[in-house]
N, C-alpha and C positions, 0 to 999 in steps of 0.2 A: 477451449481453455484460453485464458487470458492472463496477462500480468502487466502491471504498470509499476515500474521500478524507478525510484528517484534516490540518487546518492550524490555526494560531493566528490571532488577530485581526489580526496584522500580515501575514497571508497567507504565513507561513513554512510550507513543507510539512514535515510530520512523516512521513507515509507516504501512499501510494496503492496499493492492490491493484487490478489490473484484468487484463483479457484482451484488450485492444485490440491490433490489429496494429501492428507496429513496423517501421521502416526504419532500419538493416538488420534483417532478421527475427531473432527470438529462437528458441531451440531448442524452446520450448513457448509456448503462448499466455498461461498464467497467470504473472504476475510482480508484483513489488513495487518501487515507486519510493521512494527515500529521498534525503536530501541527499548520501548517500555513493554513490549510483548505482542501478542496476537489478539486481534479483536474481530468479532463477527460484524460484518457490514455488507452492504450491497455494492455492486460494481459502480464506481462513480461515472457520471457522464463527463465527457471530455472537457467542457467548459469549467466544471467544478474541479476537476483534476488540475487544470492549468491554474485556476485561482489558488489552489492549495500550494502549488509550486511557487507561485509569485509571492504568496504570504510567507512561506518558509525562507525565500531568498531575500526578503526585505524590499522587494520591488513594489 
């Protein structure tokens, strides 16, 4: 099991990648949570994850 969770100091979620079980079940275990919903995806590699964080933070 894995989870990569990114939120700001006000606890606003930017994203969370994980492979936790869901109810109702998803078509695959790997997915991404955003404020827009849940999307099926593969687990990101660490460099891509860090790039996403930098892009969201405006760095």
